[in-house]
HTML snippet that shows the backbone in 3Dmol.js (N, CA, C, O; Angstrom):
<script src="https://3Dmol.org/build/3Dmol-min.js"></script>
<div id="view" style="width:600px;height:400px;position:relative"></div>
<script>
const pdb = `
ATOM      1  N   MET A   1      -0.391 -50.359 -42.557  1.00  0.00           N
ATOM      2  CA  MET A   1       0.514 -51.086 -41.679  1.00  0.00           C
ATOM      3  C   MET A   1       1.859 -50.345 -41.614  1.00  0.00           C
ATOM      4  O   MET A   1       2.408 -49.960 -42.647  1.00  0.00           O
ATOM      5  N   PRO A   2       2.378 -50.151 -40.411  1.00  0.00           N
ATOM      6  CA  PRO A   2       3.662 -49.456 -40.278  1.00  0.00           C
ATOM      7  C   PRO A   2       4.803 -50.268 -40.890  1.00  0.00           C
ATOM      8  O   PRO A   2       4.793 -51.499 -40.859  1.00  0.00           O
ATOM      9  N   TYR A   3       5.776 -49.565 -41.443  1.00  0.00           N
ATOM     10  CA  TYR A   3       6.917 -50.257 -42.016  1.00  0.00           C
ATOM     11  C   TYR A   3       8.144 -50.164 -41.122  1.00  0.00           C
ATOM     12  O   TYR A   3       9.208 -50.680 -41.467  1.00  0.00           O
ATOM     13  N   LEU A   4       8.000 -49.502 -39.965  1.00  0.00           N
ATOM     14  CA  LEU A   4       9.076 -49.438 -38.992  1.00  0.00           C
ATOM     15  C   LEU A   4       8.642 -50.179 -37.732  1.00  0.00           C
ATOM     16  O   LEU A   4       7.507 -50.044 -37.275  1.00  0.00           O
ATOM     17  N   ILE A   5       9.564 -50.962 -37.181  1.00  0.00           N
ATOM     18  CA  ILE A   5       9.311 -51.695 -35.946  1.00  0.00           C
ATOM     19  C   ILE A   5      10.390 -51.314 -34.946  1.00  0.00           C
ATOM     20  O   ILE A   5      11.580 -51.347 -35.258  1.00  0.00           O
ATOM     21  N   LEU A   6       9.966 -50.954 -33.744  1.00  0.00           N
ATOM     22  CA  LEU A   6      10.899 -50.695 -32.662  1.00  0.00           C
ATOM     23  C   LEU A   6      10.871 -51.895 -31.727  1.00  0.00           C
ATOM     24  O   LEU A   6       9.880 -52.141 -31.039  1.00  0.00           O
ATOM     25  N   PHE A   7      11.979 -52.642 -31.712  1.00  0.00           N
ATOM     26  CA  PHE A   7      12.117 -53.770 -30.804  1.00  0.00           C
ATOM     27  C   PHE A   7      12.649 -53.226 -29.490  1.00  0.00           C
ATOM     28  O   PHE A   7      13.633 -52.486 -29.458  1.00  0.00           O
ATOM     29  N   GLN A   8      11.973 -53.611 -28.389  1.00  0.00           N
ATOM     30  CA  GLN A   8      12.311 -53.016 -27.104  1.00  0.00           C
ATOM     31  C   GLN A   8      11.987 -53.964 -25.956  1.00  0.00           C
ATOM     32  O   GLN A   8      11.432 -55.045 -26.150  1.00  0.00           O
ATOM     33  N   ARG A   9      12.353 -53.523 -24.758  1.00  0.00           N
ATOM     34  CA  ARG A   9      12.060 -54.245 -23.520  1.00  0.00           C
ATOM     35  C   ARG A   9      11.219 -53.350 -22.618  1.00  0.00           C
ATOM     36  O   ARG A   9      11.221 -52.126 -22.749  1.00  0.00           O
ATOM     37  N   ASP A  10      10.502 -53.989 -21.703  1.00  0.00           N
ATOM     38  CA  ASP A  10       9.797 -53.237 -20.668  1.00  0.00           C
ATOM     39  C   ASP A  10      10.809 -52.599 -19.731  1.00  0.00           C
ATOM     40  O   ASP A  10      11.890 -53.143 -19.505  1.00  0.00           O
ATOM     41  N   HIS A  11      10.455 -51.453 -19.192  1.00  0.00           N
ATOM     42  CA  HIS A  11      11.276 -50.755 -18.198  1.00  0.00           C
ATOM     43  C   HIS A  11      12.691 -50.501 -18.702  1.00  0.00           C
ATOM     44  O   HIS A  11      13.664 -50.688 -17.972  1.00  0.00           O
ATOM     45  N   CYS A  12      12.793 -50.078 -19.944  1.00  0.00           N
ATOM     46  CA  CYS A  12      14.084 -49.840 -20.604  1.00  0.00           C
ATOM     47  C   CYS A  12      14.250 -48.341 -20.833  1.00  0.00           C
ATOM     48  O   CYS A  12      13.557 -47.751 -21.661  1.00  0.00           O
ATOM     49  N   HIS A  13      15.170 -47.732 -20.097  1.00  0.00           N
ATOM     50  CA  HIS A  13      15.403 -46.297 -20.222  1.00  0.00           C
ATOM     51  C   HIS A  13      15.854 -45.926 -21.640  1.00  0.00           C
ATOM     52  O   HIS A  13      15.432 -44.901 -22.175  1.00  0.00           O
ATOM     53  N   LEU A  14      16.696 -46.742 -22.239  1.00  0.00           N
ATOM     54  CA  LEU A  14      17.160 -46.465 -23.601  1.00  0.00           C
ATOM     55  C   LEU A  14      16.007 -46.532 -24.596  1.00  0.00           C
ATOM     56  O   LEU A  14      15.981 -45.785 -25.574  1.00  0.00           O
ATOM     57  N   CYS A  15      15.060 -47.422 -24.346  1.00  0.00           N
ATOM     58  CA  CYS A  15      13.893 -47.526 -25.223  1.00  0.00           C
ATOM     59  C   CYS A  15      13.044 -46.263 -25.139  1.00  0.00           C
ATOM     60  O   CYS A  15      12.492 -45.811 -26.142  1.00  0.00           O
ATOM     61  N   GLU A  16      12.943 -45.702 -23.951  1.00  0.00           N
ATOM     62  CA  GLU A  16      12.220 -44.439 -23.795  1.00  0.00           C
ATOM     63  C   GLU A  16      12.917 -43.324 -24.576  1.00  0.00           C
ATOM     64  O   GLU A  16      12.258 -42.489 -25.197  1.00  0.00           O
ATOM     65  N   LEU A  17      14.237 -43.315 -24.543  1.00  0.00           N
ATOM     66  CA  LEU A  17      14.988 -42.328 -25.319  1.00  0.00           C
ATOM     67  C   LEU A  17      14.761 -42.532 -26.818  1.00  0.00           C
ATOM     68  O   LEU A  17      14.660 -41.564 -27.571  1.00  0.00           O
ATOM     69  N   ALA A  18      14.683 -43.790 -27.245  1.00  0.00           N
ATOM     70  CA  ALA A  18      14.421 -44.082 -28.659  1.00  0.00           C
ATOM     71  C   ALA A  18      13.059 -43.532 -29.077  1.00  0.00           C
ATOM     72  O   ALA A  18      12.915 -42.999 -30.177  1.00  0.00           O
ATOM     73  N   TRP A  19      12.060 -43.660 -28.204  1.00  0.00           N
ATOM     74  CA  TRP A  19      10.733 -43.101 -28.493  1.00  0.00           C
ATOM     75  C   TRP A  19      10.838 -41.594 -28.706  1.00  0.00           C
ATOM     76  O   TRP A  19      10.192 -41.042 -29.597  1.00  0.00           O
ATOM     77  N   GLU A  20      11.648 -40.933 -27.892  1.00  0.00           N
ATOM     78  CA  GLU A  20      11.824 -39.488 -28.031  1.00  0.00           C
ATOM     79  C   GLU A  20      12.453 -39.135 -29.376  1.00  0.00           C
ATOM     80  O   GLU A  20      12.052 -38.160 -30.012  1.00  0.00           O
ATOM     81  N   VAL A  21      13.431 -39.920 -29.808  1.00  0.00           N
ATOM     82  CA  VAL A  21      14.071 -39.680 -31.109  1.00  0.00           C
ATOM     83  C   VAL A  21      13.051 -39.875 -32.231  1.00  0.00           C
ATOM     84  O   VAL A  21      13.013 -39.090 -33.178  1.00  0.00           O
ATOM     85  N   LEU A  22      12.229 -40.912 -32.129  1.00  0.00           N
ATOM     86  CA  LEU A  22      11.209 -41.150 -33.156  1.00  0.00           C
ATOM     87  C   LEU A  22      10.209 -39.996 -33.204  1.00  0.00           C
ATOM     88  O   LEU A  22       9.764 -39.604 -34.283  1.00  0.00           O
ATOM     89  N   ALA A  23       9.858 -39.456 -32.051  1.00  0.00           N
ATOM     90  CA  ALA A  23       8.950 -38.306 -32.021  1.00  0.00           C
ATOM     91  C   ALA A  23       9.614 -37.085 -32.657  1.00  0.00           C
ATOM     92  O   ALA A  23       8.977 -36.364 -33.425  1.00  0.00           O
ATOM     93  N   GLN A  24      10.877 -36.851 -32.346  1.00  0.00           N
ATOM     94  CA  GLN A  24      11.591 -35.713 -32.924  1.00  0.00           C
ATOM     95  C   GLN A  24      11.749 -35.863 -34.437  1.00  0.00           C
ATOM     96  O   GLN A  24      11.753 -34.871 -35.166  1.00  0.00           O
ATOM     97  N   ALA A  25      11.877 -37.106 -34.903  1.00  0.00           N
ATOM     98  CA  ALA A  25      12.009 -37.365 -36.338  1.00  0.00           C
ATOM     99  C   ALA A  25      10.654 -37.324 -37.038  1.00  0.00           C
ATOM    100  O   ALA A  25      10.576 -37.446 -38.260  1.00  0.00           O
ATOM    101  N   GLN A  26       9.603 -37.152 -36.269  1.00  0.00           N
ATOM    102  CA  GLN A  26       8.235 -37.088 -36.777  1.00  0.00           C
ATOM    103  C   GLN A  26       7.848 -38.353 -37.549  1.00  0.00           C
ATOM    104  O   GLN A  26       7.255 -38.290 -38.625  1.00  0.00           O
ATOM    105  N   VAL A  27       8.203 -39.502 -36.964  1.00  0.00           N
ATOM    106  CA  VAL A  27       7.803 -40.785 -37.538  1.00  0.00           C
ATOM    107  C   VAL A  27       6.286 -40.891 -37.401  1.00  0.00           C
ATOM    108  O   VAL A  27       5.760 -40.826 -36.289  1.00  0.00           O
ATOM    109  N   PRO A  28       5.581 -41.052 -38.516  1.00  0.00           N
ATOM    110  CA  PRO A  28       4.122 -41.029 -38.461  1.00  0.00           C
ATOM    111  C   PRO A  28       3.518 -42.243 -37.765  1.00  0.00           C
ATOM    112  O   PRO A  28       2.490 -42.127 -37.099  1.00  0.00           O
ATOM    113  N   ASP A  29       4.136 -43.383 -37.911  1.00  0.00           N
ATOM    114  CA  ASP A  29       3.570 -44.601 -37.351  1.00  0.00           C
ATOM    115  C   ASP A  29       4.654 -45.664 -37.306  1.00  0.00           C
ATOM    116  O   ASP A  29       5.447 -45.797 -38.238  1.00  0.00           O
ATOM    117  N   PHE A  30       4.681 -46.416 -36.223  1.00  0.00           N
ATOM    118  CA  PHE A  30       5.600 -47.540 -36.119  1.00  0.00           C
ATOM    119  C   PHE A  30       4.989 -48.565 -35.182  1.00  0.00           C
ATOM    120  O   PHE A  30       4.107 -48.252 -34.382  1.00  0.00           O
ATOM    121  N   GLU A  31       5.466 -49.781 -35.293  1.00  0.00           N
ATOM    122  CA  GLU A  31       4.996 -50.860 -34.447  1.00  0.00           C
ATOM    123  C   GLU A  31       5.994 -51.055 -33.310  1.00  0.00           C
ATOM    124  O   GLU A  31       7.204 -50.997 -33.529  1.00  0.00           O
ATOM    125  N   SER A  32       5.498 -51.283 -32.113  1.00  0.00           N
ATOM    126  CA  SER A  32       6.352 -51.605 -30.974  1.00  0.00           C
ATOM    127  C   SER A  32       6.276 -53.100 -30.709  1.00  0.00           C
ATOM    128  O   SER A  32       5.189 -53.670 -30.605  1.00  0.00           O
ATOM    129  N   VAL A  33       7.433 -53.724 -30.601  1.00  0.00           N
ATOM    130  CA  VAL A  33       7.489 -55.151 -30.293  1.00  0.00           C
ATOM    131  C   VAL A  33       8.373 -55.337 -29.066  1.00  0.00           C
ATOM    132  O   VAL A  33       9.545 -54.962 -29.065  1.00  0.00           O
ATOM    133  N   TRP A  34       7.793 -55.920 -28.029  1.00  0.00           N
ATOM    134  CA  TRP A  34       8.551 -56.221 -26.822  1.00  0.00           C
ATOM    135  C   TRP A  34       9.100 -57.633 -26.949  1.00  0.00           C
ATOM    136  O   TRP A  34       8.366 -58.567 -27.273  1.00  0.00           O
ATOM    137  N   ILE A  35      10.393 -57.783 -26.691  1.00  0.00           N
ATOM    138  CA  ILE A  35      11.047 -59.055 -26.972  1.00  0.00           C
ATOM    139  C   ILE A  35      10.970 -60.055 -25.813  1.00  0.00           C
ATOM    140  O   ILE A  35      11.249 -61.237 -26.013  1.00  0.00           O
ATOM    141  N   GLU A  36      10.602 -59.614 -24.616  1.00  0.00           N
ATOM    142  CA  GLU A  36      10.514 -60.526 -23.488  1.00  0.00           C
ATOM    143  C   GLU A  36       9.525 -61.645 -23.770  1.00  0.00           C
ATOM    144  O   GLU A  36       8.448 -61.418 -24.322  1.00  0.00           O
ATOM    145  N   GLY A  37       9.903 -62.840 -23.389  1.00  0.00           N
ATOM    146  CA  GLY A  37       9.010 -63.982 -23.544  1.00  0.00           C
ATOM    147  C   GLY A  37       9.037 -64.613 -24.923  1.00  0.00           C
ATOM    148  O   GLY A  37       8.349 -65.606 -25.157  1.00  0.00           O
ATOM    149  N   ASP A  38       9.815 -64.058 -25.839  1.00  0.00           N
ATOM    150  CA  ASP A  38       9.938 -64.625 -27.185  1.00  0.00           C
ATOM    151  C   ASP A  38      11.395 -65.040 -27.374  1.00  0.00           C
ATOM    152  O   ASP A  38      12.270 -64.203 -27.597  1.00  0.00           O
ATOM    153  N   ALA A  39      11.634 -66.328 -27.283  1.00  0.00           N
ATOM    154  CA  ALA A  39      13.008 -66.843 -27.314  1.00  0.00           C
ATOM    155  C   ALA A  39      13.745 -66.436 -28.592  1.00  0.00           C
ATOM    156  O   ALA A  39      14.930 -66.105 -28.546  1.00  0.00           O
ATOM    157  N   ALA A  40      13.056 -66.459 -29.715  1.00  0.00           N
ATOM    158  CA  ALA A  40      13.700 -66.113 -30.986  1.00  0.00           C
ATOM    159  C   ALA A  40      14.108 -64.637 -31.000  1.00  0.00           C
ATOM    160  O   ALA A  40      15.212 -64.301 -31.429  1.00  0.00           O
ATOM    161  N   LEU A  41      13.223 -63.763 -30.532  1.00  0.00           N
ATOM    162  CA  LEU A  41      13.553 -62.339 -30.497  1.00  0.00           C
ATOM    163  C   LEU A  41      14.634 -62.043 -29.462  1.00  0.00           C
ATOM    164  O   LEU A  41      15.505 -61.204 -29.694  1.00  0.00           O
ATOM    165  N   GLU A  42      14.580 -62.726 -28.327  1.00  0.00           N
ATOM    166  CA  GLU A  42      15.626 -62.564 -27.307  1.00  0.00           C
ATOM    167  C   GLU A  42      16.987 -62.942 -27.890  1.00  0.00           C
ATOM    168  O   GLU A  42      17.986 -62.260 -27.663  1.00  0.00           O
ATOM    169  N   LYS A  43      17.007 -64.033 -28.640  1.00  0.00           N
ATOM    170  CA  LYS A  43      18.265 -64.485 -29.240  1.00  0.00           C
ATOM    171  C   LYS A  43      18.738 -63.494 -30.308  1.00  0.00           C
ATOM    172  O   LYS A  43      19.928 -63.192 -30.395  1.00  0.00           O
ATOM    173  N   GLN A  44      17.814 -62.997 -31.108  1.00  0.00           N
ATOM    174  CA  GLN A  44      18.167 -62.098 -32.206  1.00  0.00           C
ATOM    175  C   GLN A  44      18.622 -60.726 -31.711  1.00  0.00           C
ATOM    176  O   GLN A  44      19.606 -60.177 -32.207  1.00  0.00           O
ATOM    177  N   PHE A  45      17.897 -60.173 -30.727  1.00  0.00           N
ATOM    178  CA  PHE A  45      18.169 -58.802 -30.321  1.00  0.00           C
ATOM    179  C   PHE A  45      18.871 -58.685 -28.967  1.00  0.00           C
ATOM    180  O   PHE A  45      19.641 -57.748 -28.754  1.00  0.00           O
ATOM    181  N   GLY A  46      18.622 -59.603 -28.068  1.00  0.00           N
ATOM    182  CA  GLY A  46      19.299 -59.635 -26.776  1.00  0.00           C
ATOM    183  C   GLY A  46      19.514 -58.270 -26.163  1.00  0.00           C
ATOM    184  O   GLY A  46      18.552 -57.552 -25.886  1.00  0.00           O
ATOM    185  N   LEU A  47      20.759 -57.905 -25.948  1.00  0.00           N
ATOM    186  CA  LEU A  47      21.109 -56.631 -25.322  1.00  0.00           C
ATOM    187  C   LEU A  47      21.169 -55.479 -26.312  1.00  0.00           C
ATOM    188  O   LEU A  47      21.480 -54.353 -25.921  1.00  0.00           O
ATOM    189  N   ARG A  48      20.877 -55.732 -27.589  1.00  0.00           N
ATOM    190  CA  ARG A  48      20.957 -54.676 -28.612  1.00  0.00           C
ATOM    191  C   ARG A  48      19.818 -53.676 -28.512  1.00  0.00           C
ATOM    192  O   ARG A  48      19.938 -52.565 -29.029  1.00  0.00           O
ATOM    193  N   VAL A  49      18.728 -54.032 -27.870  1.00  0.00           N
ATOM    194  CA  VAL A  49      17.561 -53.153 -27.851  1.00  0.00           C
ATOM    195  C   VAL A  49      17.883 -51.822 -27.206  1.00  0.00           C
ATOM    196  O   VAL A  49      18.704 -51.752 -26.291  1.00  0.00           O
ATOM    197  N   PRO A  50      17.246 -50.777 -27.673  1.00  0.00           N
ATOM    198  CA  PRO A  50      16.251 -50.734 -28.731  1.00  0.00           C
ATOM    199  C   PRO A  50      16.880 -50.833 -30.123  1.00  0.00           C
ATOM    200  O   PRO A  50      17.986 -50.350 -30.370  1.00  0.00           O
ATOM    201  N   VAL A  51      16.134 -51.474 -31.015  1.00  0.00           N
ATOM    202  CA  VAL A  51      16.534 -51.601 -32.416  1.00  0.00           C
ATOM    203  C   VAL A  51      15.344 -51.161 -33.266  1.00  0.00           C
ATOM    204  O   VAL A  51      14.215 -51.606 -33.056  1.00  0.00           O
ATOM    205  N   LEU A  52      15.614 -50.284 -34.223  1.00  0.00           N
ATOM    206  CA  LEU A  52      14.590 -49.843 -35.156  1.00  0.00           C
ATOM    207  C   LEU A  52      14.815 -50.577 -36.470  1.00  0.00           C
ATOM    208  O   LEU A  52      15.882 -50.470 -37.075  1.00  0.00           O
ATOM    209  N   LYS A  53      13.805 -51.321 -36.908  1.00  0.00           N
ATOM    210  CA  LYS A  53      13.928 -52.126 -38.136  1.00  0.00           C
ATOM    211  C   LYS A  53      12.948 -51.633 -39.186  1.00  0.00           C
ATOM    212  O   LYS A  53      11.791 -51.326 -38.900  1.00  0.00           O
ATOM    213  N   HIS A  54      13.447 -51.570 -40.393  1.00  0.00           N
ATOM    214  CA  HIS A  54      12.646 -51.204 -41.557  1.00  0.00           C
ATOM    215  C   HIS A  54      12.180 -52.503 -42.202  1.00  0.00           C
ATOM    216  O   HIS A  54      13.014 -53.322 -42.587  1.00  0.00           O
ATOM    217  N   THR A  55      10.879 -52.715 -42.330  1.00  0.00           N
ATOM    218  CA  THR A  55      10.373 -53.998 -42.824  1.00  0.00           C
ATOM    219  C   THR A  55      10.462 -54.154 -44.334  1.00  0.00           C
ATOM    220  O   THR A  55      10.419 -55.277 -44.835  1.00  0.00           O
ATOM    221  N   ARG A  56      10.584 -53.064 -45.064  1.00  0.00           N
ATOM    222  CA  ARG A  56      10.627 -53.173 -46.528  1.00  0.00           C
ATOM    223  C   ARG A  56      12.017 -53.515 -47.056  1.00  0.00           C
ATOM    224  O   ARG A  56      12.146 -54.209 -48.065  1.00  0.00           O
ATOM    225  N   ASN A  57      13.057 -53.029 -46.375  1.00  0.00           N
ATOM    226  CA  ASN A  57      14.408 -53.313 -46.870  1.00  0.00           C
ATOM    227  C   ASN A  57      15.281 -54.008 -45.828  1.00  0.00           C
ATOM    228  O   ASN A  57      16.470 -54.229 -46.061  1.00  0.00           O
ATOM    229  N   SER A  58      14.695 -54.355 -44.679  1.00  0.00           N
ATOM    230  CA  SER A  58      15.367 -55.099 -43.600  1.00  0.00           C
ATOM    231  C   SER A  58      16.537 -54.357 -42.965  1.00  0.00           C
ATOM    232  O   SER A  58      17.327 -54.968 -42.244  1.00  0.00           O
ATOM    233  N   MET A  59      16.668 -53.059 -43.213  1.00  0.00           N
ATOM    234  CA  MET A  59      17.729 -52.289 -42.557  1.00  0.00           C
ATOM    235  C   MET A  59      17.382 -52.121 -41.085  1.00  0.00           C
ATOM    236  O   MET A  59      16.212 -52.019 -40.716  1.00  0.00           O
ATOM    237  N   GLU A  60      18.423 -52.093 -40.246  1.00  0.00           N
ATOM    238  CA  GLU A  60      18.235 -51.923 -38.810  1.00  0.00           C
ATOM    239  C   GLU A  60      19.131 -50.810 -38.297  1.00  0.00           C
ATOM    240  O   GLU A  60      20.251 -50.620 -38.769  1.00  0.00           O
ATOM    241  N   LEU A  61      18.617 -50.086 -37.328  1.00  0.00           N
ATOM    242  CA  LEU A  61      19.403 -49.097 -36.602  1.00  0.00           C
ATOM    243  C   LEU A  61      19.495 -49.551 -35.154  1.00  0.00           C
ATOM    244  O   LEU A  61      18.480 -49.660 -34.466  1.00  0.00           O
ATOM    245  N   ASP A  62      20.706 -49.815 -34.696  1.00  0.00           N
ATOM    246  CA  ASP A  62      20.922 -50.132 -33.292  1.00  0.00           C
ATOM    247  C   ASP A  62      21.039 -48.838 -32.509  1.00  0.00           C
ATOM    248  O   ASP A  62      21.469 -47.816 -33.044  1.00  0.00           O
ATOM    249  N   TRP A  63      20.662 -48.884 -31.261  1.00  0.00           N
ATOM    250  CA  TRP A  63      20.816 -47.730 -30.382  1.00  0.00           C
ATOM    251  C   TRP A  63      22.287 -47.532 -30.080  1.00  0.00           C
ATOM    252  O   TRP A  63      22.995 -48.515 -29.864  1.00  0.00           O
ATOM    253  N   PRO A  64      22.771 -46.314 -30.055  1.00  0.00           N
ATOM    254  CA  PRO A  64      22.036 -45.063 -30.178  1.00  0.00           C
ATOM    255  C   PRO A  64      21.873 -44.661 -31.639  1.00  0.00           C
ATOM    256  O   PRO A  64      22.825 -44.718 -32.417  1.00  0.00           O
ATOM    257  N   PHE A  65      20.662 -44.254 -32.005  1.00  0.00           N
ATOM    258  CA  PHE A  65      20.443 -43.689 -33.336  1.00  0.00           C
ATOM    259  C   PHE A  65      19.946 -42.262 -33.189  1.00  0.00           C
ATOM    260  O   PHE A  65      19.393 -41.868 -32.162  1.00  0.00           O
ATOM    261  N   THR A  66      20.165 -41.503 -34.255  1.00  0.00           N
ATOM    262  CA  THR A  66      19.847 -40.079 -34.229  1.00  0.00           C
ATOM    263  C   THR A  66      18.599 -39.786 -35.049  1.00  0.00           C
ATOM    264  O   THR A  66      18.111 -40.629 -35.802  1.00  0.00           O
ATOM    265  N   VAL A  67      18.102 -38.580 -34.884  1.00  0.00           N
ATOM    266  CA  VAL A  67      16.966 -38.117 -35.675  1.00  0.00           C
ATOM    267  C   VAL A  67      17.313 -38.199 -37.160  1.00  0.00           C
ATOM    268  O   VAL A  67      16.497 -38.646 -37.967  1.00  0.00           O
ATOM    269  N   GLU A  68      18.507 -37.774 -37.516  1.00  0.00           N
ATOM    270  CA  GLU A  68      18.927 -37.790 -38.919  1.00  0.00           C
ATOM    271  C   GLU A  68      18.969 -39.215 -39.474  1.00  0.00           C
ATOM    272  O   GLU A  68      18.558 -39.448 -40.610  1.00  0.00           O
ATOM    273  N   GLN A  69      19.458 -40.160 -38.688  1.00  0.00           N
ATOM    274  CA  GLN A  69      19.499 -41.548 -39.151  1.00  0.00           C
ATOM    275  C   GLN A  69      18.098 -42.108 -39.355  1.00  0.00           C
ATOM    276  O   GLN A  69      17.848 -42.833 -40.318  1.00  0.00           O
ATOM    277  N   VAL A  70      17.189 -41.775 -38.455  1.00  0.00           N
ATOM    278  CA  VAL A  70      15.801 -42.239 -38.593  1.00  0.00           C
ATOM    279  C   VAL A  70      15.170 -41.641 -39.843  1.00  0.00           C
ATOM    280  O   VAL A  70      14.488 -42.341 -40.591  1.00  0.00           O
ATOM    281  N   ARG A  71      15.392 -40.367 -40.069  1.00  0.00           N
ATOM    282  CA  ARG A  71      14.832 -39.726 -41.276  1.00  0.00           C
ATOM    283  C   ARG A  71      15.394 -40.348 -42.544  1.00  0.00           C
ATOM    284  O   ARG A  71      14.658 -40.550 -43.510  1.00  0.00           O
ATOM    285  N   LEU A  72      16.677 -40.650 -42.557  1.00  0.00           N
ATOM    286  CA  LEU A  72      17.276 -41.319 -43.726  1.00  0.00           C
ATOM    287  C   LEU A  72      16.672 -42.696 -43.931  1.00  0.00           C
ATOM    288  O   LEU A  72      16.441 -43.114 -45.066  1.00  0.00           O
ATOM    289  N   LEU A  73      16.415 -43.398 -42.845  1.00  0.00           N
ATOM    290  CA  LEU A  73      15.785 -44.714 -42.944  1.00  0.00           C
ATOM    291  C   LEU A  73      14.389 -44.593 -43.536  1.00  0.00           C
ATOM    292  O   LEU A  73      13.990 -45.417 -44.358  1.00  0.00           O
ATOM    293  N   MET A  74      13.642 -43.568 -43.125  1.00  0.00           N
ATOM    294  CA  MET A  74      12.298 -43.361 -43.671  1.00  0.00           C
ATOM    295  C   MET A  74      12.350 -43.013 -45.148  1.00  0.00           C
ATOM    296  O   MET A  74      11.532 -43.505 -45.926  1.00  0.00           O
ATOM    297  N   VAL A  75      13.300 -42.172 -45.549  1.00  0.00           N
ATOM    298  CA  VAL A  75      13.440 -41.794 -46.955  1.00  0.00           C
ATOM    299  C   VAL A  75      13.808 -43.005 -47.794  1.00  0.00           C
ATOM    300  O   VAL A  75      13.323 -43.153 -48.916  1.00  0.00           O
ATOM    301  N   SER A  76      14.656 -43.868 -47.267  1.00  0.00           N
ATOM    302  CA  SER A  76      15.055 -45.060 -48.022  1.00  0.00           C
ATOM    303  C   SER A  76      13.856 -45.948 -48.292  1.00  0.00           C
ATOM    304  O   SER A  76      13.839 -46.674 -49.286  1.00  0.00           O
ATOM    305  N   SER A  77      12.848 -45.906 -47.423  1.00  0.00           N
ATOM    306  CA  SER A  77      11.656 -46.743 -47.624  1.00  0.00           C
ATOM    307  C   SER A  77      10.842 -46.249 -48.807  1.00  0.00           C
ATOM    308  O   SER A  77      10.188 -47.042 -49.484  1.00  0.00           O
ATOM    309  N   GLU A  78      10.875 -44.961 -49.062  1.00  0.00           N
ATOM    310  CA  GLU A  78      10.113 -44.408 -50.170  1.00  0.00           C
ATOM    311  C   GLU A  78      10.718 -44.784 -51.508  1.00  0.00           C
ATOM    312  O   GLU A  78      10.055 -44.711 -52.543  1.00  0.00           O
ATOM    313  N   GLN A  79      11.993 -45.190 -51.484  1.00  0.00           N
ATOM    314  CA  GLN A  79      12.679 -45.543 -52.721  1.00  0.00           C
ATOM    315  C   GLN A  79      12.619 -47.038 -53.009  1.00  0.00           C
ATOM    316  O   GLN A  79      13.067 -47.490 -54.062  1.00  0.00           O
ATOM    317  N   VAL A  80      12.058 -47.812 -52.062  1.00  0.00           N
ATOM    318  CA  VAL A  80      11.980 -49.263 -52.240  1.00  0.00           C
ATOM    319  C   VAL A  80      10.732 -49.602 -52.991  1.00  0.00           C
ATOM    320  O   VAL A  80      10.467 -50.776 -53.252  1.00  0.00           O
TER     321      VAL A  80
END
`;
const viewer = $3Dmol.createViewer("view");
viewer.addModel(pdb, "pdb");
viewer.setStyle({}, {cartoon: {color: "spectrum"}});
viewer.zoomTo();
viewer.render();
</script>
């Protein structure tokens, strides 16, 4: 099971850019969650998307995030 979740919206240019950063960071696996239609997720993330969340330590990266920040987030998961 992936320990990273990318919260995003459909037809979101910034979300597409986030996918590119995750590819450049060589993230092996992550879950994509679309927030439309989920009132709780809409309330939590609203206009913040894309947001990358680490499920083991609950850390979040709001957009814009960098390759280096994603790699640090992945390394922090290995220490949890």
